Every structure is written in C-alpha cells, then in structure tokens.
N, C-alpha and C positions, 0 to 999 in steps of 0.2 A: 325465859325473856318473856314475851308479853302476850300470857296465860292468857287473860282474862281478854281480850283483844282481840286474838286469835278465834280464842273459840266459837265468839260469836259470829267468827264470818265463813278458815281456812279447812295329775290327772288328766285325761283329755280337757274336761269342761269340767270345772267343778265350783260351786255356790258357797259365797259367807253369809249368813242372813244375818244384816245390823237389826233388823225389827222386823216385825210383821206388817207392819204398815208402811215402809221406808222402803230402801231399795236395799242391792247388793253388788259384790264387790266378786266382781269375776276373774277366774283362770283360767286364759285355753291357752295349752299345751299343744304347738305347734309346731309339727314333723315331718321336715324335709333333711334332704342332701345331710343324712346323719348327723345330727342336730335337732332339739328342741328347742325353740326360742317362745318364750314365753310373753303371750300379750294379757295385758289388764286391762277390764273392763269396768268402770263405777262407773252404776246407774239405774235408774228409777223402773229399768225393767229386768225381765229376767231371761237371760244365754240360755235358749234349747240346746243347741249344736252349733258347731263350726264345719267350714273347708278348706283348705287352702290350695290352689292348684299353681305349680311352677311357674309352668308354662303360659299362663296367663297374668302372673302375678298380682293373683287377685283371692283378695279374703273372705267369704264370707259366711256372714255370723245372722243363725238363727232365731229369733227371737219373739219371747208376747209379753203382750204387757196388757195390766187393768186400768190404763192408765189412756185418755185420750192425748194428753200431750207429752211426749218424752224429752227424756233430757240423758245422756251419758259423756264419759269422757273414753276414750279409748288410749291408751299408752302403746305404740308398736316401738319394738327396738329397728333401728337403720338398718341392721343389717339383713333382715326379715323383709323387711319392704322400704321404699324408699323413693327420690326423685320426687315426678310429680305424679299429685293423686285424682283420682277419678270416683263421684259416690253413685252408686244408683240405692235407693228404697223402691223395693218391689217392680226391679229394672227399668225403674222410670230415671233418669239422671237427676240428680238434688244437691243442692251447693251446702258443703258445711264448711268451720272454719278447722283451719289448723296451723301448728307450730311447729318446729320440730326446732332439733339443734344436731349433733356429729354424733348421739346416741340414738334420740328419739324421735317419732311423728307425736304429735299429742294433738288427735282431734278432736273435739266437742262437735255432739250427736244433739243437731235438735230438732224433732219434728214430728207429726200426729199421725194418729191412727193405732187405736188400741187392738188387742189378739194377736194373731201371727205374720208377723213382718216378715223381710230377707232383706240385710244391706249386705252391698260389693262395693268394699273397697280395693282399687286397681291402679297398681303405679306403673313406675317406667323403669322400676330397678328390680330387682330381688337376692337377696344372697350371695353379692357380692365381696369377693374378697375373705372369702371364711374355706378351710380347707375342710375337704371330704371328712369328717369323726363322728364319732358321736357322744355328743357330749349336748349338759343343758346349757343354754345361754339366756341369761334372768336379766332383766334391768331396772334395777332400781330407782325408780321415778321419783321419789324422796332428794334422788339430787342431783336428780334434772330439770332441766328448763321443762313451766307449764303445770301440770297437775295442782290442779281441784279448788279453786276456790268458787264452788258451787253457788254459792249463795248469793257471793259479790257480782258474779257472772253474769245472775237472772237480776241481781238491783239493777247492773247499772247497765245489761242489754250486751255487753262486751265480752272475752275474757281482753279487748287490748287493750280496758276501757286505763285510766291512769291510777286509778282506785285501786282495780285489779291487780295488775302490771306494779302496785306499789307491794302489797302484800305479796306477791312472790318476790321479787328482790327481796325484800324484808328474809324472809324463807331462804332462799337460793345464799345470799351474801353475808346475812347475819345469823342467823339462827343453826343454819347447817353449817357452819363453820366451827363449832365445839362440839364434843360429846352431848355436854346438858343440853344443848340447843337439838340436836337431834334425836335424843331421849327425848325431847317435849315432844317431836316432830311424830315420832312415831305414833306413842300416847295420841297426842292431837287428833293424829287422823281416822282409828279405832273409834272415836266417841264423833267426831264430827261427822263421816260419811252413815253416822247412823239415824241422822236428823237433816243432813242437808239438802238433799235429794228431796223429798215431803215439803221441805218450806220451799226448794228452789220452781217445782213444777204448782206451788199455789202461786209466789207473786208472777212467773207468767200468765195463771186463769186470772188471777182478782189486780188490779193496778192498784186498786185502793190498798193492798196489801203488801204491793212492790213500795208503796211509796212511805209505809210508816216502817218497812225495814231501813229502806234510805235514810227516814231523819234518823232511826236508830243506829244503825252502823257509823253515818258519816262521821261525827262528832270522836268515834273511837276510831276509826282511819285515820282522821286528822293527827291525832296526837303520836304516831307511828311517825313523823315525818320528822320527828325527833331523832328518829334515829341515823334520820341520815347525817346527823352531826355527830356522831360519836363513833369512837372506835368500840366495835366490840370481839375480842380475840380471844378472849381466855374464860373459864369457866366462870371465874369470879364475877365480871362485867357483865356476862348474859343475867347471871343473879341479880344484882344489885340495879341492872335497869330494866328487869323483867320483875321484879320484887315493886320497883318504883314507879313502872305502868301500870302494875296490875291495881297497885291503891290509890292512884292516878285515876282510873275509869270508877275504880269502885266508888272516892268521891263524886266526880262525873255524874253517875247513874243510880247511887242508891243514898247517899250522903247529902249532897247536898239538893234530891227532891222531900228528903223530910225536914230537912231544915227550914225548907220555905215551906210547907206545909205547916209547920208547928208553926212559922213565925204567922202566918195564916190567919191561923183558930186564935194566937191570941191576942194579934189584932179583931176579930170578931170578939 
C-alpha cells in the first residue's frame, strides 16, 4: 500500500542497534508473578537497566543519552501496568503523553538532559487477572493502537494531531487488515526506526528544519485521505491502491518538479 507515503513519515535488557547515528529498539524482559512481560522502547537514548516493583506498581528505567533532547516511545502491556500513570524524571514528577487500549499503554517520552537519567513509571493497577504461572507475555504493538510516527509527531507537535491520527488509522484500519499490508508494516518499521529518531530530534532542535519537513510531508499525508473513501479488504486492493499511491507521489515529488525545471530552462 502507500509504501512511499509511509516511508517518509511512520533477555533482561537487550538493544538492537538500528544505526550508529540514530536510536535503539530496546526490549525489557520484566519478570513478576511467574510471568515474563515484554516492554518495548524505541528511542534516541540507550536503556542501561530496569527495575520492577510489583508492590509499588512501578517500572524504573535507567537510561543514558548523548543528546540533550530525548524522545522515546514505550509500549507496556496492560496486564503488567494499567490505570492512571504518574511519571518521574530523576525523582521529579514529569508530564508525559499516554494513550492506551485494552491491550497496551503507549507512552511518548519527551524530556531534556544528556548523560544518565532515571525514569519512574508508576501505575494504579498491576498484574490484574493473570494466573500465577511461568510464561512470556508479548504484546505485538504493530496490531495495537498507538505506536510509532516519530517524525509526524515531532512535525505536528503531538501524537494527537489529526495528521498523526490519520497515519495511525491508516495503519490499523487498512494496512494491518491484510497479510500484504502487515508484511509491509513489519518491513517498514525496520527501516523507519533506523532514521526517524534522529530526524525527529533535529526537528525539535531546529524550527526551520521542522517547517521544511512539514512542507515536504503535508501533501503526501493529504493524499492518504483518498483511502478514507475506499474499501481495502483484500490483498489485490492493497497492491492496487498501494501502487497507485506510489505512482501518484512519485509524480508529485519527482516528475512534476523535473518537468517544471525543464519548462523554465526552455523559456530561458
């Protein structure tokens, strides 16, 4: 489906380096009550360690960042922590954005401070309705609400912006409804997170760059509105609309400017 469109947007602790200059995907193996819960963090900082206190309903994450401005997204299973959340950065209460559904809580971290930092996430409920037995509970955020438009979020200022919501709804309601779309999303995420934390961080530091990115991606996101008026329920439709959108955006971003430049040169 909209491959080109989305490309421009959307163990205890181990990190998968995406590139030496960007961020990491970290997966935290939180063990409690005979279960292993997987918490996923995508960020431009490195996760050093974590602690979980069941009695205090608290997940503590120890991080190290080489950047002053930090951006991260945390996906926590509702079975592990749920209810109302309170956040502390180095023991000082901090306001962070959070969304949730019946499976996961999706937290957007945005804070300043390089070097070592400690983040405490405290909930009102924990480990509710789960039998005491040993197993690993992994929440696949690719099929859940929330998750991951770092560049669009940085561009429009909040994950609640209509443009960001539109991308998320396209992913959840269109692409993930078919095998072809799901396969694309999985491949896209591997590529997208290799550069998006760096771009999003630079957007927050440079307002001119943020406006340039906004100008660049707004027409592309607007073109997605077409998908709100069509049914995408089969593999054939995913491929058909996807190829059409790719060709449309290639024409808009590459062919049209080239033709305009040629016409200008001919006039001179």
